[in-house]
N, C-alpha and C positions, 0 to 999 in steps of 0.2 A: 514131346517137345525137345527134350535133351538129345534124343536120338537124331532128330531132324537137324538140330544145331550142330551136332558132331559131324554129320554127313556134310553139311554145308561148309563147315570150317576146316575139314580135313580131307574129305574125299574130292570135293570140287577142285581145290588147287592142285592135287595130284593128277586129276584128269586133265586139267589145263596144261600141266607140265608134260604129260604124255602127248597131247596134241602138238604142243610147241616142239617137242623133241623130234617127232616124226615129220613135222613141217620144215625142219632144217634142210632136208633133202630137196624139198620143193623150192625153197629159197635159193639154194645153190644152183639148181637147174635154171631158174628164172634169171639169175645173174649173168648167164651165158648169152641171153637173148636181148634183154632190155636193161636200161639204166635204173638206178634205185628209185628215182622219183616216179618214173613210168610204172614200175612194178608195184610200188606202194599206192599210187593213185588208183590203179586198177583193182588191187586187192581190197582197199578200203572202201571203194565204191560198191563192190559186191557185198562187203560186210555191212555197210550202211543200209542197203536195200533189204538184206536179210533181217537185220535187227528192226528196221522200221515196220516190217510185216509182223514181227513178233510183238512189238509195242502196241500196234493197232489191235491185234488179237487179244493180248492180255488186258488192254483197257476195256475192250468190249465185254470180256469175261467178267471183269470187276464190276462193270455197270450192271450186268445181268444178275450177278450174285448179290450185290449190295444195294442196287437201285440208287435212290437219292442219298443214301448214307455215305457213298464213296465221294469224298471231297478232297481236293488237293491240299497239301500242307501250305501254310503261309509262306510266301516268298519262294514257292516251289519252282516257278518258271525262271526266276532270277538265278536261283542256285543251280538249276539244271544248265542254263546257258553259261554261267561262270565256270561250273565244273567241267562241262564239255569243252570249253575254250582252253582251260588250264591243262586238262588231260590231253587234248588234241595237240597243243603246242609241244609238250614234252614227248608225246608219242610220235609226232612227226619227226622230231629231231632224232629220237632213239631208233626208230625203224629204218630211216634213211641212212643214218650213220652205220647201222649194222649191215644193211644191204650193200653199202659202198665198201665197207671193210671186207666183206666176203669175196670181193673181186680180187683182192691182193693178199689175203692172209689165209692160213690153213684153217680148216674147220675145227681142228683140235684147239688151236689158240683162241679162235673165236668163241668156242663153247666155254672155255675157262674164263676168258676176260669178261664175257657177257654176264656170266654167273657171279661175278664179283659183287653184284648187288646184294648178295647175302651178307657181305661185310659192310658195304656202304650204308645199307638201310639202318642197322642198329647204331652206327656211328652218327648218321644224320638224326636218328631218333633221339639221341642224347640231347642234342641242341633243341629239340622240340618237346623236351620233357616227357618222352616216352621211354620208360624204363624197361630193361630186359634182364631177366634173372641169370644167375650163374650157369644154369643148364643150357640156356639159349646161347650164351657166349661160348660155352664148351662145344655146343653143336656147330656153331659158326666155324670154330677152329677145325673141327673134324671135317666139315664140309669143304673147306678150302683145301685141306690136304687131299681129300678124296677127289676133288675136281682136278687137282694137279696130276694125281696118278692116272685119272681117267682120260684127260684130254691132252696133256703136254707130251709130245712124242719126240721133240727135238730141242736143241738149245733155245732157251727163251730169249728173244731179242725184240726190240721195239721197232717195228716197221711202220710205214704209213697206215697200212691196214689195221695193225694192232692198235694204233692210236685212235683210229675211228671207232673201233669196237670198245675201247676203254671209255670214250666219251658217250657211246651208246649205253654202257652200263650205268653211268652217272644219270643219264636221262631216265632209264628204267627204274632206278632207285627213287628218283623224284616222283615218278609216275605212281609207284606203290604208296608213297606217303600222301600224295594228293588224293588218291582214291580213298585212303583211310579217312581223310577228312570229309569228303563229299558223300560217301556211302551212308552217313548218318543223316543226310538231309534229303536225298533224292532216291528214286527208284533205280536199282542197279542196271536193269536192261535199258532204261531210257538214257542213263548216263553213258553206257557203252555205245548206244546209237549216236548220241550227240558227239562223242569224241571221234567216232569214225567219220562223221560228217565233216568235222574240222580237219581231220587227217586227209580226207579226199580233196578238200579245197586247197590246203597248203601244199600237198604233194603235186596237185595239178598245176599250181602256179610254178613250182620248181621244175616240173616236167616241160612246160611251155617255155620257160626262161633258159634252161640249160641243156635240154636234151632234144633229140629229134626222133620221137616215137613213130613207129610204123605199124599198120594193122597186121602185116605179115609177121613181124617179130612177136606181136601179141598173140597171134594165132598159134605160133610155134610153141609158146609156153602157156597156152590156155589152161591146161589141166593143173599145172602147178599154181597158177594164179587163182583158179577156182578153189583148190584145196586150201590154200593159205587164206583166201578171202572169206570162205564160209567157216572153216573149222578153226584155223589158227587165229583169225581175227574175230569173226562174228561170234563163235562159240567160246573159244578159250579165254579171250579177254573179258567176256561177260561172266564166265565162271569165276575168274579172278575177282571181279568186282563183287559178285555175290558172296564169295568166300570171305572177303575182307570186312564185311559188315560186322561190327562189334568184335573184331578179331585183333590179335597182335600182329602188326605188319612185319615184324622181324621173323616170327615163326612162319607166317605165310610165305615170306621170301625164301625160307629154307625149303618148304615144300615145293615151291615153284622151281627151285634150282635143280630138282630131279629131272628137269628137261634134258640135262646133259647125260644122265644115265639112260633115259629113254632114247635119246639120239644115238647113243652107242649101240644099244640093243637093236634098234631099228636098222642100223647099218649092217649088223651081223645077220639079221633075218632077211632083209630085203636085198642087200647088196653082196651078201656072202662074206662080209668082213669078219675075221676071227679075232676074238678078244684075247689079249695077252694076260699073263698073271697079274701084271701091274694094273691093268684096266679092271680086272675082277676085284682087286683090292680097293680100287677107287669106288666101285659100286657098293661094296660092303661098308666102306667108311661113310659114304653119302647116306645110305639107309640108316646107319647107326646114328648119324647126326640128326636125322629127322626124328627118330625114336627118342633120342636124348632130349630134344627140344620139347617133347610132349610130357616129360616127367614133371609132376607137380612139385612145387617147392613150398616150404613153410618158413615163416619168419617168426622166430622166437615163440614157437608153439601156437601161432595164430593159424586158424583154419585157412586152407587155400582160398576159399571163396571170399575171405575177408582181408587177405594179405596186402592188397593194394587199395584198400579203403574205397573211396567214392569214385575212383578214376574209371571204373568199369572194366579195367584190365586186371583180371584176377591173377593170382600166383600160378594158376594153371597155364598162363600165357596162351590163352585160347587161340587156336589157329583155325 
């Protein structure tokens, strides 16, 4: 049981970060052909269909394994609809702001500003009475420095694209905290499916209102849309939801921020980009931050598993 929990809370967010990091290339390619609402409407529709099939298969499997014993939790449908709506709203804002920002800002700046959620999440968590230990805050500091070394290649200035990405980071921070709330109430895959249904609806409205999509443009970026739709959206966001169940959202956000490292490595391997010494240092600092955030803490000799009492968030800061 402990091994399964460790894999879910540590390996899954790293895998999600890997998928998101490699998906940055696909998003940049898609931005050359279609607008942000069109791109995200297409990718989220693919993600919704993919996840709906998974939900049907998993529900059939549960009925087969547990027969009549498999009963939904009280208020399950209401919580699922509310969770899907809340996640869908912030995800719609975040993904479209990010896609819009990628049109006018560099990928280095976009990677750094997006990953600012590793700072924003613990700050917002303080107001929601979600405590983070000293090692987590130290890890956040290291991660910020690492992200700067890894991504910022020119003088930092605030352009319109940078501002869009910053707003996107705020939305993703809210998304992490909303997921932290609803994963205790509903199935993770079903929640992911519901949020992408909402994202499809909202992005489609924006597409019809402000953009002029064409089938030819969609055909030209079909592969990027398929990759982002199935893997970055359908798989990675579901892995994030599953990982955050009974986990500390601050530590999960640190693991998810590894997407910047994977994006840089993917660029080196797929596009032939060579990493500088500064970028190598950024990768090392990012990895050190993740390791540091996993170190257990003790409060006045209290065992780690009891350090935070009945809150369910132990001093291990389970990720």
